[in-house]
C-alpha positions as CSV (number, residue, x, y, z in Angstrom):
1,X,-2.4,20.9,21.8
2,X,1.6,20.3,21.2
3,X,1.4,17.4,23.4
4,X,-1.2,15.7,20.6
5,X,0.2,12.3,19.4
6,X,-2.9,10.8,17.5
7,X,-5.5,12.6,15.6
8,X,-8.2,10.0,13.6
9,X,-11.4,12.0,11.8
10,X,-14.3,10.2,10.7
11,X,-14.1,12.4,7.4
12,X,-11.5,13.4,5.1
13,X,-9.8,16.7,6.3
14,X,-7.8,19.5,4.9
15,X,-5.0,21.0,6.9
16,X,-3.7,24.3,6.0
17,X,0.1,25.4,5.9
18,X,1.1,26.1,9.4
19,X,2.5,29.6,10.1
20,X,6.2,30.3,9.2
21,X,8.8,30.7,11.9
22,X,8.6,34.4,11.3
23,X,5.0,34.7,11.7
24,X,3.1,36.5,14.2
25,X,0.6,33.9,14.5
26,X,0.5,31.6,17.9
27,X,2.5,28.2,17.3
28,X,0.1,26.3,19.7
29,X,-1.5,24.1,17.4
30,X,1.7,22.8,15.6
31,X,1.6,19.3,16.1
32,X,5.3,18.5,16.9
33,X,4.6,15.2,18.5
34,X,1.9,13.7,16.3
35,X,2.5,10.3,15.3
36,X,-1.2,9.1,14.0
37,X,-2.9,11.0,11.3
38,X,-6.0,10.1,9.2
39,X,-7.7,11.0,7.0
40,X,-6.2,14.0,5.1
41,X,-7.0,15.1,1.7
42,X,-3.9,14.7,-0.9
43,X,-4.0,18.2,-1.7
44,X,-2.6,19.1,1.9
45,X,0.4,16.9,1.5
46,X,3.0,19.8,1.2
47,X,6.3,20.1,2.7
48,X,5.1,22.7,5.3
49,X,2.4,20.2,6.8
50,X,4.8,17.2,7.0
51,X,7.5,19.4,8.3
52,X,5.9,20.4,11.4
53,X,5.4,16.7,12.3
54,X,8.6,15.0,12.0
55,X,7.6,12.1,14.4
56,X,4.8,11.0,12.3
57,X,4.5,7.2,11.8
58,X,1.1,6.6,10.8
59,X,-0.7,8.4,7.9
60,X,-3.8,7.8,6.1
61,X,-4.4,9.9,2.6
62,X,-7.4,10.0,0.7
63,X,-7.9,11.6,-3.0
64,X,-11.0,13.6,-3.2
65,X,-13.2,14.7,-6.4
66,X,-12.0,18.4,-5.2
67,X,-8.4,17.2,-5.2
68,X,-8.4,15.5,-8.9
69,X,-9.2,19.1,-10.0
70,X,-6.6,21.0,-8.3
71,X,-3.3,19.1,-7.8
72,X,-1.0,16.4,-9.3
73,X,-0.9,13.3,-6.7
74,X,2.7,13.0,-7.7
75,X,4.2,15.9,-7.1
76,X,2.3,16.1,-3.5
77,X,3.3,12.6,-2.5
78,X,6.9,13.6,-3.1
79,X,6.8,15.2,0.2
80,X,6.2,12.1,2.1
81,X,10.2,12.2,2.0
82,X,10.2,14.7,4.8
83,X,8.4,11.8,7.2
84,X,11.6,10.2,8.2
85,X,10.1,8.2,10.9
86,X,6.9,7.0,8.9
87,X,6.1,3.2,9.2
88,X,2.5,2.9,8.0
89,X,1.0,4.6,5.0
90,X,-2.4,4.1,3.7
91,X,-3.3,5.8,0.3
92,X,-6.8,5.8,-1.5
93,X,-7.0,7.5,-4.7
94,X,-10.4,9.0,-6.0
95,X,-11.7,5.9,-7.7
96,X,-13.6,7.7,-10.7
97,X,-10.4,8.8,-12.0
98,X,-9.6,5.8,-14.1
99,X,-7.4,7.6,-16.8
100,X,-3.7,7.5,-17.0
101,X,-2.0,8.6,-14.1
102,X,1.6,9.8,-13.1
103,X,1.4,9.3,-9.3
104,X,5.0,7.3,-9.4
105,X,6.0,8.7,-5.6
106,X,7.4,5.5,-4.6
107,X,10.7,6.6,-4.6
108,X,10.0,9.4,-2.3
109,X,8.8,6.7,0.5
110,X,11.0,7.0,3.5
111,X,13.1,3.8,4.3
112,X,11.4,3.6,7.7
113,X,8.1,2.2,6.0
114,X,6.7,-1.0,7.1
115,X,3.3,-1.3,6.1
116,X,1.9,0.1,3.0
117,X,-1.8,0.1,1.2
118,X,-2.7,1.6,-1.9
119,X,-6.1,1.7,-3.3
120,X,-8.0,2.8,-6.7
121,X,-4.3,4.0,-7.9
122,X,-4.6,1.9,-11.7
123,X,-0.8,1.9,-12.1
124,X,1.0,-0.7,-14.2
125,X,2.5,-3.8,-12.3
126,X,5.8,-2.8,-13.2
127,X,5.9,0.0,-11.0
128,X,5.8,-2.4,-8.0
129,X,9.8,-3.1,-8.6
130,X,10.1,0.6,-6.9
131,X,7.8,-0.5,-3.9
132,X,10.0,-3.9,-3.4
133,X,13.1,-1.8,-2.9
134,X,11.6,-0.4,0.4
135,X,14.1,-2.6,2.7
136,X,12.0,-2.6,5.8
137,X,8.7,-3.1,4.1
138,X,6.8,-6.1,6.0
139,X,3.0,-5.6,5.0
140,X,1.6,-4.8,1.6
141,X,-1.7,-4.3,0.8
142,X,-2.9,-4.0,-3.0
143,X,-6.6,-2.9,-2.9
144,X,-9.1,-2.2,-5.5
145,X,-7.0,-1.7,-8.8
146,X,-4.0,-0.2,-7.2
147,X,-2.3,-1.9,-9.7
148,X,-4.0,-3.1,-12.9
149,X,-3.1,-5.0,-16.3
150,X,-3.2,-9.0,-16.8
151,X,0.5,-9.8,-15.9
152,X,2.7,-9.4,-13.1
153,X,6.1,-10.5,-13.4
154,X,8.3,-9.3,-10.0
155,X,12.0,-8.2,-10.1
156,X,14.3,-10.9,-8.8
157,X,15.4,-8.7,-6.1
158,X,13.0,-6.9,-4.1
159,X,10.4,-7.6,-1.4
160,X,13.4,-8.7,0.8
161,X,11.4,-8.6,4.2
162,X,7.7,-9.0,3.2
163,X,6.0,-11.0,5.2
164,X,2.3,-10.3,4.5
165,X,0.7,-9.8,0.9
166,X,-2.8,-8.9,0.3
167,X,-4.2,-8.5,-3.2
168,X,-7.9,-7.5,-3.7
169,X,-10.3,-6.5,-6.6
170,X,-8.1,-6.7,-9.6
171,X,-8.0,-7.8,-13.4
172,X,-4.6,-9.6,-13.0
173,X,-4.7,-12.8,-14.9
174,X,-1.0,-14.1,-14.9
175,X,1.4,-13.9,-12.0
176,X,4.8,-15.1,-12.5
177,X,6.6,-15.4,-9.1
178,X,9.2,-17.5,-7.4
179,X,10.9,-18.2,-3.9
180,X,13.2,-15.3,-5.1
181,X,10.9,-12.8,-5.5
182,X,9.2,-13.0,-2.1
183,X,11.8,-15.1,0.1
184,X,10.0,-14.2,3.5
185,X,6.4,-14.3,2.6
186,X,4.1,-15.9,5.7
187,X,0.7,-15.1,4.3
188,X,-0.7,-14.5,1.0
189,X,-4.3,-13.2,0.8
190,X,-6.2,-13.0,-2.7
191,X,-9.9,-11.6,-2.6
192,X,-12.0,-11.2,-5.9
193,X,-9.3,-11.9,-8.3
194,X,-11.5,-13.5,-10.5
195,X,-9.3,-13.5,-13.5
196,X,-6.3,-14.8,-12.1
197,X,-5.6,-18.3,-13.9
198,X,-3.2,-19.6,-11.3
199,X,-1.4,-19.2,-7.7
200,X,2.4,-18.7,-9.0
201,X,3.8,-22.4,-9.3
202,X,6.8,-21.7,-7.1
203,X,4.8,-20.6,-4.3
204,X,4.8,-23.5,-2.1
205,X,9.1,-23.3,-2.4
206,X,8.7,-20.5,0.1
207,X,9.8,-22.0,3.3
208,X,8.7,-19.3,5.3
209,X,4.8,-19.5,3.7
210,X,2.3,-20.4,6.5
211,X,-1.1,-19.6,5.1
212,X,-3.1,-18.9,1.8
213,X,-6.4,-17.1,1.8
214,X,-8.5,-17.4,-1.4
215,X,-11.6,-15.2,-1.1
216,X,-14.2,-15.2,-3.9
217,X,-11.6,-16.4,-6.9
218,X,-12.1,-18.5,-9.6
219,X,-12.4,-22.2,-9.5
220,X,-8.8,-22.7,-11.1
221,X,-7.1,-21.3,-8.2
222,X,-8.9,-22.8,-5.5
223,X,-7.6,-26.1,-7.0
224,X,-4.5,-25.2,-6.9
225,X,-4.5,-24.0,-3.3
226,X,-6.0,-27.1,-2.3
227,X,-3.0,-28.9,-4.2
228,X,-0.3,-27.0,-2.4
229,X,-1.8,-27.8,0.6
230,X,-1.7,-31.4,0.0
231,X,1.9,-31.3,-1.3
232,X,3.4,-29.1,1.4
233,X,3.4,-30.1,5.0
234,X,2.6,-27.1,7.4
235,X,0.7,-24.6,5.2
236,X,-2.9,-23.7,5.9
237,X,-5.3,-22.6,3.0
238,X,-8.3,-21.0,3.8
239,X,-10.9,-20.9,0.6
240,X,-14.2,-18.6,1.0
241,X,-16.3,-19.0,-2.0
242,X,-19.7,-17.9,-3.5
243,X,-20.1,-21.3,-4.5
């Protein structure tokens, strides 16, 4: 199996630490050429596991109920720093664990990352400033209370290459953003953001913006989206509503 490049499982799996260099065990199953791995438990995100797959480009991680009792996510996810070629990361946390979390692992994310998807992490919106520092990040998907709280005010510098932004199922009410926060944004998708009172006022000033999608949001944001479409030539607006 040294030539294995893509491993995708229908259930979340656990990987044991590989045998060390001085071990008498065979090295036949060390996946040195692996590029895709999904989906693994957060408890096996160790330095030893990641060190034997240096060319991994796509990784999906899931926190299970068992993980909640045996590990601290911030410590284990800090080992993502050893995946120097990682381009796509999807991380889903245990949704029943809604207490305060300490999983600020964003500073450990490799600078090669281009796509990031988070679900059920319940982090404060101010932590997005660390994500914004990823210089190559192009796609960001924030699903199911990845961040929570009524207000998001991004930092002026950050998200310099972000083209796709998805926010889904959140309690966000006020979102204050300008062209300086998302200078290259092309696609904005809002799903089930029922409390969001408005689309950022200056979003229509982003010259790169091509499409806005609203899925099951409130009537106020729908009206604002239509106004943007009328005022700004070339922006496509798609609205899907239960009404």
